[in-house]
C-alpha positions in Angstrom: 0.0 0.0 0.0 2.8 2.3 0.8 4.5 1.5 -2.5 1.3 2.4 -4.4 1.0 5.7 -2.5 4.7 6.5 -3.2 4.2 5.8 -6.9 1.1 8.1 -7.0 3.0 10.9 -5.2 6.0 10.4 -7.5 3.8 10.7 -10.6 2.2 13.8 -9.2 5.6 15.4 -8.5 6.8 14.5 -12.0 3.7 16.1 -13.6 4.1 19.2 -11.5 7.8 19.3 -12.4 7.0 19.1 -16.1 4.4 21.8 -15.8 6.9 24.0 -14.0 9.5 23.2 -16.6 7.3 24.2 -19.4 8.8 27.3 -21.1 7.1 30.6 -20.5 6.8 33.3 -23.3 6.3 37.0 -22.5 4.1 38.8 -24.9 2.6 42.2 -25.5 -0.9 42.3 -27.0 -2.6 45.1 -29.0 -6.3 45.2 -29.9 -8.0 46.3 -33.1 -7.7 50.0 -32.2 -4.0 49.8 -31.6 -4.2 50.0 -27.8 -2.0 47.9 -25.6 -4.3 45.6 -23.6 -1.6 43.4 -22.2 2.1 44.4 -21.6 4.7 41.7 -21.0 2.1 39.1 -20.2 3.3 35.6 -19.5 1.9 32.6 -21.5 2.8 29.0 -21.6 3.3 27.5 -25.0 0.3 25.2 -24.5 -1.9 28.2 -23.8 -0.8 30.0 -26.9 -1.3 26.9 -29.0 -4.8 26.4 -27.7 -5.8 30.1 -27.8 -4.5 31.0 -31.3 -4.8 27.7 -33.1 -1.1 27.2 -33.7 1.1 24.1 -34.0 3.9 23.3 -31.7 6.4 23.6 -34.6 5.2 27.1 -35.1 6.4 28.1 -31.7 9.7 26.3 -32.2 10.3 28.5 -35.2 9.5 31.5 -33.1 12.1 30.4 -30.6 14.7 30.1 -33.4 16.6 33.3 -33.8 18.6 32.1 -36.9 16.3 31.6 -39.8 13.6 34.3 -40.6 10.1 32.9 -41.3 6.8 34.3 -42.4 4.2 31.5 -41.7 0.6 31.8 -42.8 -1.9 29.7 -40.8 -5.7 29.4 -41.0 -6.4 32.4 -38.8 -3.0 33.9 -38.1 0.2 35.2 -39.6 3.3 34.2 -37.7 6.4 36.3 -38.3 10.0 35.8 -37.2 12.2 38.5 -38.8 15.4 39.8 -37.1 14.4 41.3 -33.7 10.7 40.9 -34.2 8.5 37.8 -33.4 4.9 38.8 -34.1 1.6 36.9 -34.3 -1.0 38.8 -36.4 -4.7 38.0 -36.1 -7.6 39.6 -37.9 -8.1 42.0 -34.9 -5.2 41.3 -32.6 -1.4 41.6 -32.7 0.7 39.6 -30.3 4.4 40.7 -29.9 6.8 38.3 -28.3 9.2 40.1 -26.1 12.9 40.2 -27.2 15.9 40.0 -25.0 18.9 42.2 -25.3 19.4 46.0 -25.1 19.4 46.7 -28.8 16.6 44.3 -29.6 14.4 45.8 -26.8 15.0 49.3 -28.1 14.1 48.3 -31.6 11.0 46.5 -30.4 9.9 49.5 -28.3 10.2 51.7 -31.4 8.3 49.1 -33.4 5.4 49.1 -30.9 5.0 52.9 -31.1 5.0 52.7 -34.9 2.5 49.8 -34.8 0.2 51.7 -32.5 0.1 54.7 -34.9 -0.5 52.5 -38.0 -3.3 50.5 -36.3 -5.0 53.6 -35.1 -5.1 54.9 -38.7 -8.3 53.3 -40.1 -7.3 54.4 -43.6 -10.9 54.3 -44.7 -13.1 51.3 -45.4 -11.9 48.3 -47.3 -14.3 49.1 -50.1 -12.6 52.5 -50.5 -9.2 50.9 -51.0 -7.9 51.0 -47.4 -5.6 48.3 -46.1 -7.1 45.8 -43.7 -5.9 45.4 -40.1 -3.5 42.5 -40.7 -1.8 44.3 -43.7 -1.2 47.4 -41.6 0.4 45.3 -38.9 2.4 43.4 -41.5 3.6 46.7 -43.1 4.7 48.0 -39.7 6.8 44.8 -39.2 8.4 45.1 -42.6 9.1 48.8 -42.1 10.8 48.1 -38.8 12.9 45.2 -40.3 14.0 47.2 -43.3 14.9 50.2 -41.2 16.9 48.0 -38.9 18.8 46.5 -41.9 19.5 50.0 -43.3 20.7 51.3 -39.9 23.0 48.2 -39.4 24.3 48.5 -42.9 25.2 52.1 -42.5 27.0 51.3 -39.3 29.1 48.7 -41.1 29.6 50.5 -44.4 31.1 53.8 -43.1 34.1 52.2 -41.3 34.7 49.8 -44.2 34.8 52.7 -46.7 37.1 54.6 -44.4 39.5 51.7 -44.1 39.5 51.0 -47.8 40.4 54.7 -48.5 43.2 54.6 -45.9 44.6 51.4 -47.5 44.8 53.1 -50.9 47.3 55.5 -49.3 49.2 53.2 -47.0 49.1 49.5 -46.4 49.4 49.0 -42.7 49.1 45.9 -40.5 46.6 47.5 -38.2 44.4 48.7 -41.1 44.5 45.1 -42.5 43.4 43.8 -39.2 40.5 46.2 -39.0 39.5 45.3 -42.6 39.4 41.7 -41.6 37.1 42.4 -38.6 34.8 44.6 -40.7 34.8 42.0 -43.5 33.5 39.4 -41.1 30.8 41.7 -39.8 29.8 42.6 -43.4 29.6 39.0 -44.4 27.4 38.2 -41.4 25.1 41.2 -42.2 24.9 40.2 -45.9 23.8 36.7 -45.0 21.2 38.1 -42.6 19.8 40.4 -45.3 19.7 37.5 -47.8 17.7 35.4 -45.3 15.1 38.2 -44.9 14.9 38.7 -48.6 14.5 35.0 -49.2 11.8 34.7 -46.6 9.7 37.4 -48.4 10.5 35.9 -51.8 9.4 32.4 -50.6 6.1 33.9 -49.5 5.6 35.7 -52.8 6.0 32.4 -54.7 3.1 30.8 -52.7 -0.2 31.9 -54.1 -2.2 30.0 -51.6 -0.4 31.6 -48.7 -0.9 35.1 -50.2 -4.7 34.5 -50.4 -4.7 33.0 -46.9 -3.2 36.3 -45.5 -6.6 38.1 -46.0 -7.6 37.3 -42.4 -10.3 40.0 -42.1 -12.2 38.6 -45.1 -11.9 35.1 -43.8 -13.3 36.2 -40.5 -16.4 37.5 -42.4 -16.7 34.2 -44.4 -15.6 35.9 -47.7 -14.0 33.7 -50.3 -11.2 35.1 -52.5 -9.9 33.6 -55.7 -6.5 31.9 -55.8 -4.9 34.6 -58.0 -6.7 37.5 -56.4 -4.0 38.8 -54.1 -2.8 42.0 -55.8 -2.7 44.2 -52.6 -0.6 41.9 -50.5 1.6 41.0 -53.4 2.4 44.7 -54.2 3.0 45.3 -50.5 5.5 42.4 -50.2 7.2 43.2 -53.5 7.9 46.8 -52.5 9.7 45.7 -49.3 11.3 42.7 -51.2 12.8 45.3 -53.5 14.2 47.3 -50.6 15.7 44.2 -49.0 17.2 43.2 -52.4 18.8 46.7 -52.8 20.4 46.3 -49.4 21.7 42.9 -50.3 23.1 44.2 -53.6 24.8 47.2 -51.9 26.4 44.9 -49.3 27.4 42.5 -52.0 29.1 45.3 -53.9 30.9 46.4 -50.7 32.1 42.8 -50.2 33.3 42.7 -53.8 35.3 45.9 -53.1 36.9 44.3 -50.1 37.8 41.2 -52.0 39.3 43.3 -54.9 41.2 45.4 -52.4 42.6 42.3 -50.7 43.7 40.9 -54.1 45.4 44.1 -55.0 47.1 44.3 -51.6 48.2 40.7 -52.0 49.6 41.4 -55.5 51.5 44.5 -54.1 52.9 42.5 -51.2 53.9 39.7 -53.6 55.7 42.3 -55.8 57.5 43.7 -52.8 58.5 40.3 -51.7 59.7 39.5 -55.2 61.7 42.7 -55.2 63.4 41.8 -51.9 64.1 38.3 -53.2 65.6 39.8 -56.4 67.8 42.1 -54.4 68.9 39.2 -52.3 69.8 37.3 -55.5 71.8 40.2 -56.8 73.8 40.3 -53.6 74.3 36.6 -53.8 75.5 36.9 -57.4 77.9 39.6 -56.3 79.2 37.5 -53.5 79.7 34.6 -55.9 81.7 36.8 -58.2 83.8 38.1 -55.3 84.3 34.6 -54.1 85.6 33.5 -57.5 88.1 36.3 -57.5 89.1 35.6 -54.0 89.7 31.9 -54.9 92.2 32.9 -57.5 93.9 35.3 -55.1 94.0 32.5 -52.5 95.8 30.2 -54.9 98.6 32.8 -55.4 98.7 33.6 -51.7 99.9 30.1 -50.7 103.5 29.7 -49.4 104.5 27.8 -52.5 106.7 28.8 -55.4 104.6 30.0 -58.4 107.4 31.7 -60.3 105.7 35.1 -60.0 107.5 36.3 -56.8 110.3 37.9 -58.7 108.1 39.4 -61.4 107.5 43.1 -61.5 104.0 42.7 -63.0 102.8 39.7 -61.0 100.7 41.6 -58.5 99.0 43.7 -61.2 98.4 40.7 -63.4 96.8 38.6 -60.7 94.7 41.6 -59.6 93.5 42.3 -63.1 92.7 38.6 -63.7 90.7 38.4 -60.5 88.8 41.6 -61.4 88.0 40.2 -64.8 86.8 36.9 -63.3 84.6 38.8 -60.8 83.0 40.9 -63.6 82.5 37.8 -65.8 80.7 35.8 -63.1 78.6 38.8 -62.0 77.6 39.7 -65.6 76.7 36.0 -66.3 74.6 35.8 -63.2 72.7 39.0 -64.0 72.0 37.8 -67.5 70.6 34.6 -66.2 68.5 36.5 -63.7 67.0 38.8 -66.3 66.0 35.7 -68.4 64.3 34.3 -65.4 62.5 37.6 -64.8 61.1 37.9 -68.3 57.9 35.8 -68.5 56.0 35.7 -71.7 53.0 33.8 -73.0 55.3 32.3 -75.6 57.6 30.8 -73.0 60.7 31.7 -71.1 62.7 34.8 -72.1 60.1 35.8 -74.6 61.1 33.0 -77.0 58.3 31.2 -78.8 57.6 27.7 -77.7 58.0 24.6 -79.9 54.3 24.7 -81.0 54.2 28.4 -82.0 53.9 27.6 -85.7 50.9 25.3 -85.1 49.3 27.9 -82.9 49.8 30.7 -85.4 48.4 28.5 -88.2 45.3 27.7 -86.1 44.8 31.4 -85.4 45.0 32.3 -89.1 42.5 29.6 -90.0 40.1 30.9 -87.3 40.3 34.4 -88.6 39.7 33.2 -92.2 36.7 31.2 -91.1 35.2 34.3 -89.3 35.7 36.5 -92.4 34.0 33.9 -94.6 31.2 33.6 -92.1 30.6 37.4 -92.1 30.8 37.6 -95.9 28.2 34.8 -96.2 25.9 36.6 -93.7 26.1 39.9 -95.6 25.3 38.1 -98.9 22.3 36.5 -97.3 21.1 39.9 -96.1 21.4 41.3 -99.6 19.6 38.4 -101.1 22.5 37.2 -103.2 22.6 33.8 -101.5 19.7 31.8 -100.0 19.9 30.9 -96.3 20.9 27.2 -96.2 
């Protein structure tokens, strides 16, 4: 009996522990008039799923801060873009609280802008005004694009400054700064591409575009599968803005890559110049060594029949000098031949197959001339088109 009661109590404790361990989401809710009815309210995931008709995987995508998503459900639009995680209904907007100082600031600015947009009725739907869910979606897209533009400007200015400084002087500290900014710019470009791709993926799905008319669905109005011009134009305008940001960041990345290649070429040229200077010193040392070798032979304490000669010293000195000059000149000549690089081969000489290559080029030019003459005759009507 005691074992049974212990098992019941243990099951109860496990259930309560699971309930306590269930993640809590903090949300801010706005009504149809743009008024905040709930600020930083706490909800369990199970409560949100039951209240708004969501799926568990939808909330998992909300928890993910890596991949942007715009999910369309039967009676809601679920958005996860950058710092915003928003649930849009036909007459409600639920904003999931963000963590972090910058994200909290951006979210607060977004809430103020969203309140203004939702309070603007913009006329009736029959008069061409946007429905509630589209105004909320536009506020989200405006905040996302503004955040991308602000972040891009914060990265672009220091990158442009460093690139201009590198044009005047190649410094190690500037190269280190360029590496850091290049990584930041690459991360930003990937982020902007993900946002653009999320909007593009939604634009490719006609059924999702039609399903985004939540107000009409709440009034049991049926819309055709291809009748989604309003939302398509809205999404395309912000897709274009995101694409422009991606293109500008891509151009800046290309400028960084080109600058790195130019710097690498300059450093390679400087290194080659230093190696060339070292080779010249080595050749000079070799020439001096050859002259010193001859002088060393005559400097041994052996009879060489020149001790008594009046011209022995000057003769040996002249011979050593001539030997040094010959070795030095020969080394420099070989070095110049190595320096000269041509498409035809080493030292600018044509390779063994240059006659065959020239012949093929002449045949190709002749074939092109005949082709152009035939085309002109066909245009004049002198020859029929085969």
